[in-house]
KEMI-42731 format. One line per 5 residues: their letters; for each residue z, x, y of C-alpha. Coordinates in nm, 4 decimals, always signed. Each point is the difference from the previous one (the first is absolute). Layout:
KEMI-42731
a	Z X Y  ...
//
This chain:
KEMI-42731
mkyli	-2.9430 -13.6863 -8.3773  -0.3572 +0.1211 +0.0096  -0.1502 +0.0793 +0.3399  -0.3592 +0.0803 +0.0918  -0.0784 +0.1815 +0.3249
vddha	-0.3527 +0.0188 +0.1423  -0.0389 +0.2164 +0.3107  -0.2451 +0.2780 +0.0847  +0.2697 +0.2090 +0.1730  +0.1811 +0.2193 -0.2517
lvtsa	+0.3035 +0.0320 +0.2270  +0.0369 -0.3781 +0.0096  -0.0278 -0.0446 -0.3768  +0.2452 +0.2866 -0.0563  +0.2514 -0.1395 +0.2493
lslml	-0.0242 -0.3502 -0.1435  +0.0306 +0.1302 -0.3553  +0.3119 +0.1991 +0.0881  +0.1509 -0.2985 +0.1799  -0.0585 -0.2297 -0.2962
mdrep	+0.1306 +0.2524 -0.2536  +0.3062 +0.0601 +0.2155  +0.0690 -0.3743 -0.0028  -0.0734 -0.0413 -0.3696  +0.0068 +0.3212 -0.2051
daqvh	-0.1432 -0.1851 -0.3005  -0.2902 -0.1517 +0.1925  -0.3590 +0.0721 -0.0983  -0.2145 +0.0995 +0.2982  -0.3780 +0.0383 -0.0294
tagnv	-0.2181 +0.1066 +0.2907  -0.3658 +0.0114 +0.0983  -0.1606 +0.1700 +0.2982  -0.3531 -0.1398 +0.0048  -0.1802 -0.3236 -0.0736
qdalt	-0.1291 +0.0873 -0.3464  +0.3371 +0.1329 -0.1164  +0.1651 -0.3094 +0.1487  -0.2192 -0.2377 -0.2002  +0.0505 +0.2047 -0.3169
lidre	+0.3764 -0.0144 +0.0595  -0.0100 -0.3762 +0.0584  -0.1964 -0.0574 -0.3200  +0.2397 +0.2189 -0.1991  +0.3408 -0.0921 +0.1449
getad	-0.0496 -0.3070 +0.2187  +0.0823 -0.2646 -0.2582  +0.3511 +0.1391 -0.0620  +0.0789 +0.1343 +0.3485  +0.2749 -0.1599 +0.2094
llild	-0.1429 +0.0980 +0.3373  -0.3037 +0.1657 +0.1557  +0.0475 +0.1703 +0.3374  -0.3495 +0.0109 +0.1479  -0.1478 +0.1734 +0.3031
ltmpg	-0.2875 -0.2109 +0.1315  -0.1857 +0.2766 +0.1805  -0.1385 +0.2064 -0.2866  -0.3152 +0.2100 +0.0453  -0.3082 -0.1662 -0.1420
vtgte	+0.1097 -0.3607 +0.0559  -0.0103 -0.2317 +0.2985  +0.2782 -0.2356 +0.1011  +0.1564 -0.1705 -0.3015  -0.2753 +0.0803 -0.2517
lmeei	+0.2290 +0.2025 -0.2273  +0.2731 -0.2625 +0.0008  -0.2543 -0.2720 -0.0762  -0.1208 +0.1938 -0.3035  +0.3566 +0.0650 -0.1169
vrrqp	+0.0853 -0.3699 +0.0311  -0.3145 -0.0868 -0.1941  +0.1010 +0.2336 -0.2826  +0.3740 -0.0727 -0.0007  +0.0632 -0.3317 +0.1800
mlkil	+0.3682 -0.0129 -0.1012  +0.0858 +0.3512 +0.1218  +0.2530 -0.0009 +0.2840  -0.1371 +0.1992 +0.2950  +0.1848 +0.1398 +0.3014
vlsgl	-0.2524 +0.1177 +0.2593  +0.0960 +0.3119 +0.1961  -0.2312 +0.0482 +0.2948  -0.0400 +0.1531 +0.3417  -0.1969 -0.3115 +0.0984
tdrns	+0.2270 -0.2674 +0.1437  -0.2472 -0.2343 +0.1644  +0.0212 -0.3727 -0.0712  -0.3263 -0.0133 -0.1948  +0.1109 +0.2752 -0.2389
imrvl	+0.3318 -0.1722 -0.0684  -0.1661 -0.3376 -0.0434  -0.2608 +0.1309 -0.2391  +0.2369 +0.1849 -0.2351  +0.2308 -0.3023 -0.0237
qlgaa	-0.2967 -0.2271 -0.0625  -0.0895 +0.2301 -0.2869  +0.3499 -0.0446 -0.1424  +0.1900 +0.3097 +0.1135  +0.3769 -0.0300 -0.0397
gfvpk	+0.0576 +0.1883 +0.3228  -0.1442 +0.1985 +0.2870  +0.1799 +0.3132 +0.1198  -0.1078 +0.2160 +0.2966  +0.0007 +0.3716 -0.0745
sldtd	+0.2255 +0.0423 +0.3028  +0.2825 -0.1810 -0.1815  +0.3005 +0.2243 -0.0702  +0.1158 +0.0813 -0.3528  +0.2932 -0.2420 -0.0033
mltga	-0.2216 -0.2870 +0.1103  -0.2643 +0.0926 -0.2565  +0.2641 +0.0049 -0.2733  +0.1166 -0.3412 +0.1142  -0.3560 -0.1304 -0.0045
idfvl	-0.0510 +0.1227 -0.3571  +0.3239 -0.1649 -0.1153  -0.0913 -0.3246 +0.1770  -0.3455 -0.0114 -0.1555  +0.1338 +0.0775 -0.3479
rggvf	+0.2393 -0.2950 +0.0369  -0.2989 -0.2238 +0.0638  -0.0072 -0.0044 +0.3794  -0.2990 +0.0438 +0.2273  +0.0775 +0.2814 +0.2440
ipskl	-0.1411 +0.0141 +0.3507  +0.1935 +0.1875 +0.2744  +0.1492 -0.2606 +0.2333  -0.1846 +0.1327 +0.3059  -0.3372 -0.0216 -0.1719
lsesq	+0.0840 -0.3417 -0.1447  +0.0956 -0.1501 +0.3356  -0.3120 +0.1415 +0.1653  -0.2180 -0.1338 -0.2800  +0.1578 -0.3447 +0.0117
ragff	-0.0542 -0.0225 +0.3758  -0.3633 +0.0985 -0.0515  -0.0556 -0.2726 -0.2601  +0.0344 +0.2229 -0.3057  +0.0598 -0.2728 -0.2564
setar	-0.2804 -0.2216 -0.1197  -0.0453 -0.3525 +0.1309  +0.0822 -0.1273 -0.3463  +0.3370 +0.1747 -0.0029  +0.0844 -0.1342 +0.3456
niasp	-0.0997 -0.3526 -0.0943  +0.2405 -0.0157 -0.2925  +0.2946 +0.1402 +0.1937  +0.1338 -0.3439 +0.0862  +0.2513 -0.1404 -0.2558
snapr	-0.1549 -0.3440 +0.0463  -0.3210 +0.1078 -0.1688  +0.1380 +0.2767 -0.2210  -0.2005 +0.0295 -0.3230  +0.1773 -0.1252 -0.3100
lterq	+0.0226 +0.2116 -0.3128  +0.1027 -0.1143 -0.3449  +0.3339 +0.1244 -0.1300  -0.1710 +0.2542 -0.2235  -0.2238 +0.1194 +0.2837
qdvlm	+0.3121 +0.0515 +0.2104  +0.1473 +0.2109 -0.2810  -0.3148 +0.2126 -0.0035  +0.0012 +0.0262 +0.3805  +0.3587 +0.1297 +0.0044
llaqg	-0.0847 +0.2655 -0.2585  -0.3101 +0.1000 +0.1963  +0.2257 +0.0384 +0.3048  +0.2189 +0.2366 -0.2020  -0.3036 +0.2145 -0.0682
apikr	-0.0167 -0.0916 -0.3675  -0.3263 +0.0837 -0.1792  -0.1741 -0.2646 -0.2086  +0.1372 +0.1362 -0.3295  +0.3591 -0.0203 +0.1221
icldl	-0.0532 -0.3561 +0.1235  -0.1304 -0.0875 -0.3469  +0.3146 +0.1387 -0.1600  +0.2439 -0.1489 +0.2513  -0.1505 -0.3490 -0.0186
nlseg	-0.1090 +0.0158 -0.3646  -0.3581 -0.0841 +0.0915  -0.3336 +0.1362 -0.1126  -0.1940 +0.2321 +0.2286  -0.2731 -0.2601 +0.0418
tvkth	+0.2518 -0.2650 +0.1067  +0.1628 +0.2313 +0.2529  -0.3367 +0.0950 +0.1474  -0.0852 -0.3702 +0.0290  +0.3236 -0.0602 +0.1920
vaaiy	-0.0682 +0.2996 +0.2260  -0.3513 -0.1270 +0.0732  +0.1420 -0.3449 +0.0805  +0.2532 +0.1539 +0.2396  -0.2774 +0.1917 +0.1764
rtfga	-0.2061 -0.3174 +0.0353  +0.2981 -0.1960 +0.1296  +0.0606 +0.2468 +0.2802  -0.3654 +0.0783 +0.0689  +0.0715 +0.3611 -0.0985
snrte	-0.2201 +0.2552 -0.1706  +0.2745 +0.2380 -0.1160  +0.3745 +0.0342 -0.0596  +0.0850 +0.1237 +0.3496  -0.1779 -0.2869 +0.1756
allaa	+0.1631 -0.2510 -0.2361  +0.3514 +0.1364 +0.0617  -0.0471 +0.0105 +0.3763  -0.1330 -0.3561 -0.0007  +0.2781 -0.1223 -0.2305
rragy	+0.2625 +0.1528 +0.2267  -0.1503 -0.1705 +0.3019  -0.0151 -0.3280 -0.1898  +0.3751 +0.0046 -0.0494  +0.0349 +0.1524 -0.3454
niel	+0.2894 +0.2433 -0.0339  -0.2095 +0.3151 -0.0199  +0.1482 +0.3226 +0.1359  -0.2634 +0.2093 +0.1796
//
């Protein structure tokens, strides 16, 4: 596994690095402590990384600016956001951008380890307390709520369902190509069709919407 850690606190990056290396002695762990180093790291290692653990609140950026730039540069990179901000708007925004999970910095080590494992398996991790609060506050988009009823569940072709299941497992485009024996262009066409079907703009929104529509997606 290759992990990227972006956090401006050296103690945090050191602790996370040690935790990951303790779990997987053969893991590659690359870190960055400021915005410029983070973008250089993303350009160099992002395409082959398995997971980016990202602190939102970096000096020199506002809100989700850094994540937006990272997503622009590496749209297929799986991102687990680690943040001291736990308000509904912050959670909503990072998931809209396609984050595979949102973890408060107050989460204990065992829970963080569980979140990492869950995300690597293709899940979308949100602590249950934050999720329930967000749902009560109308976190999910109107589109996602509208397709929650089985009676009007969007229909996917058989091949699109195959692609959806692999997306839910966290598979990158290249692995989907190999598993389904399809060209990269064909897979991307199927992914785009899935997004359109669910009114989604990224993988996370599509998986959440598919789960609510009755598809057997584990989140």
